[in-house]
C-alpha positions as CSV (number, residue, x, y, z in Angstrom):
1,M,-0.2,-0.3,-0.1
2,K,1.2,3.0,-1.1
3,N,1.4,6.1,1.9
4,P,-0.8,8.8,2.2
5,V,0.6,11.3,1.0
6,I,-0.9,15.1,3.1
7,A,-1.1,18.6,1.3
8,L,-0.9,21.4,3.3
9,V,-2.4,24.7,1.8
10,G,-4.3,27.9,2.8
11,R,-3.5,31.5,2.0
12,P,-0.5,32.9,2.3
13,N,1.2,33.4,5.9
14,V,-0.6,31.0,7.8
15,G,2.4,28.6,9.1
16,K,1.8,25.9,6.5
17,S,6.0,25.6,5.6
18,T,7.0,26.0,9.2
19,L,3.7,22.5,9.7
20,F,5.8,21.2,7.5
21,N,9.3,21.4,9.0
22,Q,7.4,19.7,11.7
23,L,6.0,17.8,10.1
24,T,9.5,16.3,8.6
25,R,11.3,17.1,11.1
26,T,13.8,19.0,8.6
27,R,13.9,22.8,8.4
28,D,14.1,22.1,3.8
29,A,11.1,25.4,4.4
30,L,11.6,28.0,3.8
31,V,10.3,30.1,7.4
32,A,9.3,33.9,7.8
33,D,8.0,36.5,8.5
34,F,6.5,37.2,4.9
35,P,3.9,36.6,2.7
36,G,4.3,34.6,-1.0
37,L,7.7,33.2,0.1
38,T,6.9,29.6,-0.5
39,R,5.9,29.0,-4.7
40,D,7.7,25.6,-5.5
41,R,5.8,22.2,-4.0
42,Q,7.9,20.7,-1.9
43,Y,7.9,17.1,-1.2
44,G,9.1,15.7,2.4
45,M,8.9,12.3,4.6
46,G,7.5,12.5,7.5
47,R,6.7,9.6,9.8
48,V,4.3,8.8,13.0
49,G,4.3,6.4,14.6
50,P,4.6,3.0,12.4
51,V,3.0,5.5,9.8
52,P,5.1,6.9,7.1
53,Y,3.6,9.4,5.2
54,V,4.6,12.4,2.3
55,V,3.7,15.7,3.2
56,V,3.5,18.3,0.2
57,D,3.7,22.0,1.2
58,T,2.2,23.8,-1.2
59,G,2.6,28.5,-2.7
60,G,-0.1,30.7,-0.1
61,L,-3.6,31.2,-2.3
62,G,-6.7,33.1,-2.3
63,E,-5.9,36.8,-2.6
64,P,-3.4,37.7,-6.2
65,D,-0.4,38.9,-3.9
66,D,2.2,38.9,-7.3
67,A,2.4,38.1,-11.2
68,T,3.9,34.5,-10.0
69,W,0.2,34.3,-8.1
70,H,-1.6,32.0,-11.1
71,H,1.7,29.9,-11.2
72,M,1.3,29.2,-8.1
73,Q,-2.3,28.0,-8.4
74,R,-0.9,25.7,-10.6
75,Q,1.1,24.5,-9.2
76,A,-0.9,24.1,-5.3
77,M,-3.9,22.8,-7.5
78,R,-1.4,19.6,-8.9
79,A,-1.0,19.0,-5.5
80,L,-4.6,18.9,-4.4
81,D,-4.8,17.0,-6.9
82,E,-2.6,14.5,-6.4
83,A,-3.4,14.2,-2.0
84,D,-5.2,11.6,-0.2
85,I,-5.8,14.1,2.9
86,V,-6.0,18.1,2.5
87,L,-5.4,19.9,5.6
88,L,-6.6,23.9,4.8
89,L,-4.6,25.9,7.3
90,V,-6.3,29.2,8.5
91,D,-4.8,32.0,10.9
92,A,-6.4,32.2,14.5
93,R,-5.6,35.2,14.8
94,I,-7.1,36.9,11.9
95,G,-10.1,35.1,11.6
96,V,-12.3,33.9,8.2
97,T,-12.0,36.2,5.1
98,P,-13.0,35.3,1.4
99,G,-9.6,33.8,0.6
100,D,-10.6,31.2,3.0
101,D,-13.8,30.9,1.5
102,A,-12.6,30.5,-1.8
103,L,-10.5,27.0,-0.8
104,A,-12.9,25.6,0.7
105,R,-14.8,25.2,-1.8
106,E,-12.2,24.6,-4.4
107,I,-11.5,21.8,-2.7
108,R,-14.7,20.6,-1.8
109,E,-15.7,20.2,-4.8
110,R,-12.6,17.5,-5.3
111,G,-14.4,15.7,-3.3
112,K,-10.6,15.0,-1.4
113,A,-10.5,14.4,2.3
114,V,-10.3,18.1,3.8
115,W,-8.9,18.8,7.8
116,L,-9.5,22.2,9.2
117,V,-6.0,23.3,10.6
118,M,-6.8,26.8,12.9
119,N,-2.9,27.6,13.6
120,K,-1.6,30.3,15.5
121,T,-3.1,29.7,18.6
122,D,-0.6,30.8,21.1
123,G,-2.4,33.6,23.4
124,V,-5.8,33.0,22.1
125,D,-9.1,30.8,23.1
126,P,-9.4,28.2,20.7
127,D,-13.4,28.2,21.1
128,V,-13.6,31.4,21.0
129,A,-11.3,31.5,17.5
130,G,-13.0,28.9,15.6
131,A,-16.4,29.4,16.3
132,D,-15.5,32.0,13.4
133,F,-14.8,29.7,11.0
134,H,-17.9,26.3,11.3
135,S,-19.1,29.4,8.7
136,L,-16.4,27.0,6.0
137,G,-18.2,23.6,6.0
138,L,-15.7,21.9,7.5
139,G,-16.6,21.0,10.9
140,K,-14.7,21.7,13.9
141,P,-11.5,23.3,13.6
142,W,-8.4,21.2,14.5
143,P,-6.4,24.1,17.3
144,I,-3.0,24.1,16.2
145,A,0.7,26.2,17.3
146,A,3.1,25.1,14.3
147,V,5.5,26.9,15.4
148,H,6.1,25.5,18.4
149,G,4.8,21.6,18.1
150,R,1.9,22.4,20.0
151,G,-1.1,19.7,19.0
152,V,0.8,19.0,15.3
153,R,1.0,15.1,16.4
154,Q,-2.2,14.6,17.6
155,L,-3.4,15.7,14.3
156,I,-1.6,13.3,12.2
157,E,-3.0,10.6,14.2
158,A,-5.9,12.6,14.5
159,V,-6.4,12.1,10.8
160,L,-4.7,9.2,9.7
161,A,-6.8,6.8,12.1
162,D,-9.6,8.2,10.8
163,Q,-8.1,7.9,6.7
164,G,-7.6,4.7,7.5
165,F,-3.7,4.4,7.7
166,D,-2.3,2.3,10.1
167,E,0.0,-0.2,10.5
168,E,-1.7,-2.8,9.4
169,S,-3.0,-1.6,6.6
170,Q,1.2,-0.4,5.9
171,A,2.4,-3.8,6.5
172,Q,1.7,-4.7,2.7
173,G,4.9,-2.9,2.0
174,N,5.3,0.8,1.1
175,E,5.8,3.4,-1.1
176,A,7.7,6.6,-0.5
177,I,10.2,9.3,-2.1
178,D,13.0,7.5,-3.7
179,T,15.6,9.7,-2.7
180,R,18.6,7.4,-4.4
181,G,20.0,7.9,-6.7
182,I,22.6,10.8,-8.5
183,P,21.7,13.5,-6.3
184,V,22.1,16.6,-8.8
185,A,22.3,20.5,-8.0
186,I,22.3,22.9,-10.7
187,V,22.9,26.4,-9.3
188,G,23.8,29.8,-11.0
189,R,23.3,33.3,-11.5
190,P,19.1,34.5,-11.2
191,N,17.4,33.9,-14.2
192,V,19.8,32.3,-16.6
193,G,17.7,28.9,-17.0
194,K,17.5,26.3,-14.2
195,S,14.1,26.0,-13.3
196,T,13.1,25.7,-17.5
197,L,16.1,23.0,-17.4
198,V,14.7,21.3,-14.2
199,N,11.3,21.1,-16.1
200,R,12.5,20.2,-19.4
201,L,14.6,17.2,-18.3
202,I,11.6,15.2,-16.6
203,G,9.2,16.0,-18.8
204,E,6.8,18.6,-16.8
205,E,6.2,21.8,-15.1
206,R,7.4,20.3,-12.2
207,V,8.8,23.4,-10.6
208,L,7.6,27.5,-11.3
209,V,8.6,29.6,-14.1
210,Y,8.4,33.3,-14.4
211,D,10.8,36.0,-17.0
212,M,11.4,37.0,-13.6
213,P,14.7,36.9,-10.6
214,G,14.2,35.3,-8.1
215,T,11.3,33.5,-9.3
216,T,12.9,30.1,-7.2
217,R,13.1,30.8,-3.2
218,D,13.9,27.2,-2.0
219,A,16.0,23.9,-2.5
220,I,13.4,22.0,-4.8
221,K,14.6,17.9,-4.4
222,V,13.0,15.9,-7.7
223,P,13.6,12.3,-7.9
224,F,13.4,10.9,-11.4
225,E,14.7,8.2,-13.4
226,R,16.3,8.6,-17.0
227,D,16.9,5.3,-18.9
228,G,17.1,3.1,-15.2
229,Q,19.2,5.7,-13.8
230,A,17.6,7.3,-11.1
231,F,18.6,10.7,-10.2
232,V,17.8,13.5,-7.6
233,L,17.3,17.4,-8.7
234,I,17.8,20.1,-7.0
235,D,17.2,23.3,-8.5
236,T,18.3,26.0,-6.7
237,A,18.1,30.1,-6.4
238,G,20.2,32.6,-7.8
239,V,23.3,33.5,-6.5
240,R,24.2,37.2,-7.3
241,R,26.8,39.2,-5.6
242,R,26.6,40.0,-2.0
243,S,26.1,43.9,-3.2
244,R,23.0,43.6,-4.3
245,V,21.7,41.2,-2.5
246,H,19.4,42.6,0.4
247,E,16.5,41.4,0.9
248,T,16.9,39.0,4.4
249,V,14.7,36.1,2.0
250,E,17.2,35.8,-0.3
251,K,20.7,35.7,2.3
252,F,18.4,32.3,2.8
253,S,17.7,30.9,-0.8
254,I,21.6,31.7,-0.6
255,I,22.8,29.1,2.3
256,K,19.9,26.6,1.1
257,T,21.9,26.8,-2.6
258,L,25.8,26.6,-0.9
259,Q,24.0,23.5,1.3
260,A,23.0,21.8,-1.6
261,I,26.2,22.0,-3.5
262,E,27.4,20.1,-0.5
263,A,25.0,17.5,-0.7
264,A,25.0,16.8,-4.3
265,R,27.9,14.1,-5.7
266,V,27.6,16.6,-9.5
267,V,27.0,19.6,-10.0
268,I,25.2,21.7,-13.0
269,M,26.5,25.5,-13.0
270,V,24.3,27.0,-15.8
271,L,25.7,29.8,-17.9
272,D,23.6,32.5,-20.4
273,A,25.0,32.9,-24.0
274,Q,23.7,35.8,-24.2
275,Q,25.3,37.9,-20.8
276,Q,28.4,37.5,-20.2
277,I,30.8,35.8,-17.9
278,S,30.7,37.0,-14.8
279,D,32.9,37.1,-12.2
280,Q,30.5,36.1,-9.8
281,D,30.2,32.4,-12.5
282,A,33.7,32.4,-11.6
283,H,33.5,33.2,-7.8
284,L,30.3,30.3,-7.6
285,I,32.6,27.7,-9.6
286,G,35.3,28.0,-7.1
287,H,32.6,27.0,-4.1
288,V,32.2,24.1,-5.7
289,M,35.6,23.3,-6.4
290,Q,36.9,23.6,-3.0
291,A,33.3,22.1,-1.5
292,G,35.4,19.2,-4.9
293,R,31.8,18.7,-6.6
294,G,31.3,17.0,-10.1
295,L,30.6,19.7,-12.3
296,V,29.3,20.2,-15.5
297,L,28.9,23.0,-17.5
298,A,25.6,24.3,-19.6
299,V,25.9,27.1,-21.3
300,N,21.8,28.2,-21.6
301,K,19.7,30.1,-24.7
302,W,22.4,29.1,-27.0
303,D,19.2,28.1,-30.1
304,G,19.1,31.3,-32.2
305,L,22.7,33.3,-31.2
306,E,24.6,34.3,-33.8
307,P,27.8,32.9,-35.3
308,N,29.9,35.3,-33.7
309,A,28.4,35.7,-30.5
310,R,28.8,32.2,-30.1
311,E,32.7,32.7,-30.9
312,R,32.6,35.5,-28.2
313,I,31.1,33.2,-25.3
314,R,33.6,30.1,-26.8
315,R,36.4,32.7,-26.1
316,E,35.4,34.2,-23.3
317,L,35.4,30.2,-21.4
318,D,38.3,29.6,-22.8
319,V,40.0,33.0,-21.5
320,K,37.7,33.3,-17.4
321,L,37.1,29.8,-16.8
322,G,40.6,28.5,-17.9
323,F,40.9,27.0,-14.8
324,L,38.1,24.3,-16.0
325,D,40.1,22.3,-18.4
326,F,38.4,19.3,-16.8
327,A,35.2,20.0,-17.4
328,R,33.4,19.9,-20.7
329,P,30.7,23.0,-21.9
330,R,27.7,21.5,-23.0
331,F,25.1,24.0,-25.3
332,I,22.4,23.3,-24.6
333,S,19.2,25.1,-25.1
334,A,16.4,24.4,-22.1
335,L,14.0,26.1,-23.7
336,H,13.2,23.7,-26.8
337,G,15.0,21.2,-25.5
338,T,18.9,21.0,-28.4
339,G,21.2,19.3,-26.1
340,V,20.0,18.5,-23.2
341,G,19.9,15.0,-23.1
342,R,23.0,14.7,-23.9
343,L,23.9,16.8,-20.9
344,L,22.8,13.3,-18.1
345,E,24.9,11.7,-20.3
346,E,27.7,13.8,-18.9
347,V,25.9,14.0,-15.6
348,V,26.6,9.9,-14.9
349,R,30.4,9.7,-16.9
350,V,31.4,13.1,-14.1
351,D,29.2,10.6,-11.3
352,E,31.4,7.6,-12.5
353,S,34.4,9.3,-12.3
354,A,34.7,10.6,-9.3
355,C,33.1,7.8,-7.5
356,R,36.1,5.3,-9.0
357,E,38.1,3.4,-7.4
358,L,41.7,4.1,-8.1
359,P,43.9,0.6,-7.4
360,T,47.3,1.9,-6.0
361,P,48.8,0.0,-7.8
362,E,48.1,2.2,-10.9
363,L,49.1,4.9,-9.2
364,N,52.3,4.2,-8.2
365,R,53.1,3.3,-11.8
366,I,51.8,6.5,-12.5
367,L,53.9,8.4,-9.8
368,K,57.4,7.3,-10.8
369,E,56.2,7.5,-15.0
370,A,56.0,11.6,-13.2
371,T,59.5,11.9,-11.5
372,E,60.7,10.3,-13.9
373,A,59.6,11.9,-16.6
374,H,60.2,15.6,-14.2
375,Q,62.1,15.5,-11.5
376,P,61.5,17.4,-7.7
377,P,63.6,20.7,-7.4
378,L,66.1,20.4,-4.8
379,V,65.3,21.8,-1.0
380,R,68.9,23.1,1.0
381,G,70.3,21.0,-1.5
382,R,68.6,17.5,-0.9
383,R,66.0,16.5,-3.2
384,I,62.7,15.8,-2.6
385,K,62.0,12.3,-2.8
386,L,57.9,11.2,-3.5
387,R,58.2,7.7,-2.2
388,Y,54.7,5.8,-2.8
389,A,50.6,6.6,-3.2
390,H,47.6,5.1,-2.9
391,Q,43.4,6.4,-2.3
392,G,42.5,8.8,0.5
393,G,38.9,8.8,-1.1
394,R,36.8,9.6,-3.2
395,N,33.9,12.2,-4.0
396,P,36.5,14.0,-5.0
397,P,39.0,11.3,-6.1
398,T,41.6,11.5,-3.1
399,I,45.6,10.4,-3.6
400,V,48.1,10.4,-0.9
401,V,51.7,10.9,-1.8
402,H,54.1,10.3,1.3
403,G,57.5,10.9,0.6
404,N,60.4,13.4,2.6
405,Q,60.4,16.8,2.6
406,T,56.8,16.9,0.9
407,S,55.6,20.5,2.6
408,S,58.3,22.4,0.4
409,L,56.8,20.7,-2.6
410,P,56.1,24.1,-4.5
411,A,52.3,24.2,-5.7
412,S,53.6,24.0,-9.8
413,Y,54.9,20.3,-9.1
414,K,51.2,19.7,-7.0
415,R,49.8,20.7,-10.5
416,Y,51.9,19.0,-12.4
417,L,50.5,15.7,-10.9
418,I,47.6,16.2,-10.6
419,N,47.3,16.4,-14.2
420,H,49.1,13.7,-15.3
421,Y,46.7,12.1,-13.3
422,R,43.9,13.5,-14.4
423,K,45.6,12.1,-17.3
424,M,46.2,8.7,-17.0
425,L,43.8,7.5,-15.4
426,R,40.6,9.8,-16.9
427,L,39.4,11.7,-14.3
428,W,37.3,14.0,-16.0
429,G,35.0,16.4,-14.7
430,T,35.6,16.3,-11.0
431,P,38.7,17.8,-9.2
432,I,41.0,16.2,-7.8
433,R,42.4,16.1,-4.1
434,L,46.1,15.7,-3.4
435,E,47.7,14.6,0.1
436,L,51.2,15.2,0.5
437,R,52.6,12.7,4.0
438,T,55.9,13.3,5.1
439,G,57.0,10.3,7.6
440,D,58.9,11.0,10.9
441,N,62.1,10.8,12.0
442,P,62.8,9.0,15.3
443,F,65.8,10.7,16.0
444,S,64.7,13.7,15.4
445,G,64.9,16.0,18.6
446,R,66.9,13.2,20.4
447,R,70.9,13.8,21.1
448,N,73.6,11.2,20.9
449,R,75.3,10.9,24.4
450,L,79.1,11.0,24.0
451,T,81.7,9.0,25.6
452,P,84.3,9.6,28.2
453,R,87.4,9.3,25.6
454,Q,84.7,10.8,23.3
455,E,84.5,13.6,25.5
456,R,88.6,13.8,26.0
457,K,89.2,13.9,22.6
458,R,86.7,16.8,22.0
459,A,88.7,18.4,24.9
460,R,91.3,18.2,23.0
461,L,90.0,19.9,19.6
462,I,88.4,22.8,20.6
463,K,92.2,23.4,22.8
464,H,94.2,23.2,19.4
465,V,91.9,25.2,18.1
466,K,91.6,27.9,20.6
467,R,95.5,27.6,20.4
468,K,95.6,28.3,16.3
């Protein structure tokens, strides 16, 4: 039996995302005292006792508040169609509004099992506040305080028991959101086509797309499968330069984007072919490399470009992103689908390179070839010796090299070794980390004690030198 799907709907700023975080025991949904913060559908897994469930957070409905309202409403209606249970959240401190009444009618017309949930009951008499909501015709409202978790567990237990979802009904097998697969974060500046690319890859309007920078605010996880390979796409908010970020909500969105990079195994960096490659693009790519994640460059909006514009963007890739010689750019059009299919093939190749197991004999053979072709430099008259190597980790591939005086090895020689390993092992699309280790000298800090005969000889020598 599949897990029950619970959709959270309501007007803006009634506490849907706060309740989502309480039900999933996560902080996946952004929460702020700001109406219209959530725009896309956000899915999560929760469990009360033995019964797991799927929770769907939606954008606020009821009254249009900005240009994206119609798109948000379409996303929320899809969540209603998918749901087994609908929780209609209302604000106990405001009372019934025309938006609440319109939502109640819409849910009744769809014939869904609906529960009226009255949030923000701290400091409010639930009986007095709830009397106003009987006019919605959805029965007695259930009082909760989502921000403190008060009444949330009792609510879900009652909802699942009323709909017949219990331990016995779930014993036949559960279908949950499959979060296995290759986690792929899609990052870039605002309005470069990240959400359009997600929708094109999965073949449906899963995340909200609008011709306005900053449409996506949360990091939205979208599991899907292509040709037998599972992926988890993470659509992120656009990252601008720090000097242009003023809203607190945007700062939290950027934090979510950086966390998505850390959680991913491969990052698709989306560039706009109709704009110049900026320092912010290079800075964001540098963060991806510092995190050690596999990288795929996707140059979007390639269709319709003049030959001169295409040559310009190729030159900028060579000049401004010349340090990314290991990442091959893919030229795509997310809107029309050109080159998008090859993008996932590149993601799989990069992930295989990042997670490959490297045999120790092969690493030592390559190290020997590299040092024979170009010896390490001299340090204070002594040659640096690199003796043997082995793998120290995966994703990113980490190669540990042992030797003497390795702390004095120049950065240029480290780059030479990394490039040689990359070429011989064909590790494309992923950074390689090189760790250098020097064995401890067992006689370091110890002085030899002289015998009485050696002491007499030393004294004679010093006396001879002074006489001279």
